[in-house]
C-alpha positions as CSV (number, residue, x, y, z in Angstrom):
1,M,1.9,-21.6,-5.3
2,A,1.2,-25.3,-5.9
3,A,4.0,-27.6,-6.9
4,T,5.0,-27.5,-10.5
5,T,3.8,-30.2,-12.9
6,T,5.9,-32.0,-15.5
7,P,4.7,-33.2,-18.9
8,R,3.3,-36.7,-18.9
9,K,5.6,-39.1,-20.6
10,D,2.7,-40.6,-22.6
11,A,1.3,-37.2,-23.8
12,R,1.5,-36.5,-27.4
13,V,3.0,-33.2,-28.5
14,R,0.5,-30.4,-29.2
15,Y,1.6,-28.4,-32.2
16,W,0.3,-25.1,-33.7
17,E,-2.1,-27.1,-36.0
18,D,-3.9,-28.5,-32.9
19,Y,-5.2,-25.1,-31.7
20,A,-8.6,-23.8,-32.9
21,V,-10.4,-20.5,-32.6
22,G,-13.0,-20.6,-29.8
23,E,-11.2,-23.3,-27.9
24,T,-11.2,-22.6,-24.1
25,A,-9.2,-24.1,-21.3
26,D,-8.9,-23.8,-17.5
27,L,-5.4,-23.2,-16.3
28,G,-5.7,-24.1,-12.7
29,S,-5.7,-21.9,-9.6
30,C,-3.6,-20.6,-6.8
31,R,-4.1,-18.8,-3.5
32,I,-2.3,-15.5,-3.0
33,T,-0.9,-14.8,0.5
34,E,-0.1,-11.5,2.2
35,E,3.5,-12.7,2.5
36,E,3.8,-13.3,-1.2
37,I,2.2,-10.0,-2.0
38,V,4.6,-8.0,0.2
39,A,7.7,-10.0,-0.9
40,F,6.9,-9.5,-4.6
41,A,6.1,-5.8,-4.2
42,R,9.2,-5.1,-2.1
43,K,11.3,-6.5,-4.9
44,Y,9.5,-5.2,-8.0
45,D,6.7,-2.7,-7.2
46,P,7.2,-1.1,-3.8
47,Q,4.1,1.1,-3.7
48,P,2.6,1.7,-0.2
49,F,-0.6,-0.2,-0.9
50,H,1.4,-3.3,-1.9
51,V,4.0,-3.3,1.0
52,D,2.5,-1.6,4.0
53,A,-0.8,-2.9,5.4
54,E,-1.5,0.4,7.4
55,A,-0.8,2.6,4.4
56,A,-2.9,0.3,2.2
57,R,-5.9,0.7,4.6
58,R,-5.7,4.5,4.1
59,S,-5.4,4.2,0.3
60,I,-8.3,4.1,-2.2
61,F,-8.1,0.3,-2.0
62,G,-8.9,0.1,1.7
63,G,-6.4,-2.7,2.3
64,L,-3.3,-4.5,1.0
65,I,-3.5,-5.5,-2.7
66,A,-1.2,-7.5,-5.0
67,S,0.8,-5.7,-7.7
68,G,-0.8,-6.1,-11.1
69,W,2.5,-7.4,-12.2
70,H,2.3,-10.1,-9.5
71,T,-1.1,-11.2,-10.8
72,C,0.4,-11.4,-14.3
73,A,3.3,-13.5,-13.0
74,L,0.9,-15.9,-11.4
75,M,-1.1,-16.1,-14.6
76,M,2.2,-16.9,-16.5
77,R,3.0,-19.6,-14.0
78,L,-0.4,-21.2,-14.4
79,S,-0.2,-20.9,-18.2
80,V,3.3,-22.6,-18.3
81,E,2.1,-25.4,-16.1
82,A,-1.0,-26.0,-18.2
83,A,1.2,-26.0,-21.4
84,R,3.5,-28.6,-19.8
85,R,0.5,-30.8,-18.9
86,E,-0.8,-30.7,-22.4
87,G,2.6,-31.2,-24.1
88,A,2.5,-27.9,-26.0
89,A,5.3,-27.3,-28.4
90,G,5.6,-23.7,-27.3
91,A,8.3,-21.4,-28.8
92,G,7.9,-18.2,-26.9
93,S,5.8,-15.0,-27.5
94,P,6.2,-11.8,-29.4
95,G,4.2,-10.0,-26.7
96,L,0.8,-8.7,-25.5
97,D,-1.8,-6.8,-27.3
98,S,-3.4,-5.6,-24.0
99,C,-3.2,-6.0,-20.3
100,R,-6.0,-4.7,-17.9
101,W,-6.1,-4.9,-14.2
102,L,-9.8,-4.9,-13.4
103,K,-10.1,-5.7,-9.7
104,P,-7.5,-5.8,-7.0
105,A,-6.2,-9.2,-5.8
106,R,-6.1,-9.3,-2.0
107,P,-4.5,-11.6,0.5
108,G,-6.3,-15.0,0.7
109,D,-7.9,-14.7,-2.8
110,V,-8.0,-17.8,-4.9
111,L,-7.2,-16.9,-8.5
112,A,-8.2,-19.2,-11.3
113,G,-6.9,-18.9,-14.9
114,R,-8.9,-19.4,-18.0
115,T,-8.1,-18.9,-21.7
116,E,-9.8,-18.6,-25.0
117,V,-8.2,-18.9,-28.5
118,L,-9.1,-15.8,-30.5
119,E,-7.1,-16.2,-33.7
120,V,-4.5,-18.6,-35.3
121,W,-2.2,-18.0,-38.2
122,P,1.0,-19.5,-39.6
123,S,4.4,-17.7,-39.8
124,R,5.2,-16.8,-43.4
125,T,8.9,-17.4,-43.0
126,R,9.5,-19.9,-40.1
127,P,8.2,-23.3,-39.0
128,Y,6.0,-21.7,-36.3
129,G,2.4,-20.6,-36.0
130,F,0.9,-17.9,-33.8
131,V,-2.1,-18.2,-31.4
132,R,-3.8,-15.0,-30.1
133,R,-5.7,-15.6,-27.0
134,R,-7.5,-13.9,-24.1
135,V,-6.3,-15.1,-20.7
136,E,-8.1,-14.0,-17.5
137,M,-7.5,-14.6,-13.8
138,V,-10.8,-14.7,-11.9
139,N,-11.1,-14.5,-8.1
140,Q,-13.2,-16.7,-5.9
141,H,-16.2,-14.3,-6.4
142,G,-16.1,-14.8,-10.2
143,E,-14.7,-11.3,-10.7
144,V,-12.0,-10.8,-13.4
145,V,-8.9,-9.5,-11.7
146,V,-6.6,-9.3,-14.7
147,A,-7.2,-9.9,-18.4
148,I,-4.7,-10.0,-21.2
149,V,-4.7,-10.6,-24.9
150,G,-1.4,-12.1,-26.0
151,I,0.2,-14.0,-28.7
152,S,2.0,-17.3,-28.3
153,M,4.2,-19.1,-30.8
154,Y,4.1,-22.8,-31.3
155,Q,6.2,-25.2,-33.5
156,R,4.4,-26.5,-36.6
157,R,3.9,-30.2,-36.9
158,P,7.0,-31.7,-38.7
159,A,6.4,-33.0,-42.2
160,V,6.1,-36.8,-42.3
161,V,8.5,-38.4,-44.8
162,A,7.0,-41.3,-46.5
């Protein structure tokens, strides 16, 4: 995984009001290695096709593949780094509407993240707003590996006192 990024000191804060339906963004990319696949799977998802190259060759996948949860973790990392770069006033997430693993991620794949804002709405009781978005990780062949629809919370712009 590439080195983390930190917010620019000169970046303005991006509040909930700054997000618009239809907005798209690239999240960056990462290369997934066999070592990372096996290490993640040994700890969190020790199925044979994630941890044993020979067993994986005999599986329906025909070779070692990353855990779907690993691809989601990579997506999360790219999302957080993109939010830091843009100065997002993130406040967490109430969860996902959907998560689909559409193609296996294999050792050496380069996965790129992209996102599209689907819906925005304010909280009725708190100084936050919600953003529903589709986030996808696409491999170097343009195939969608994982797609989620999730909701993020962002701080509302503070009122300006005159």
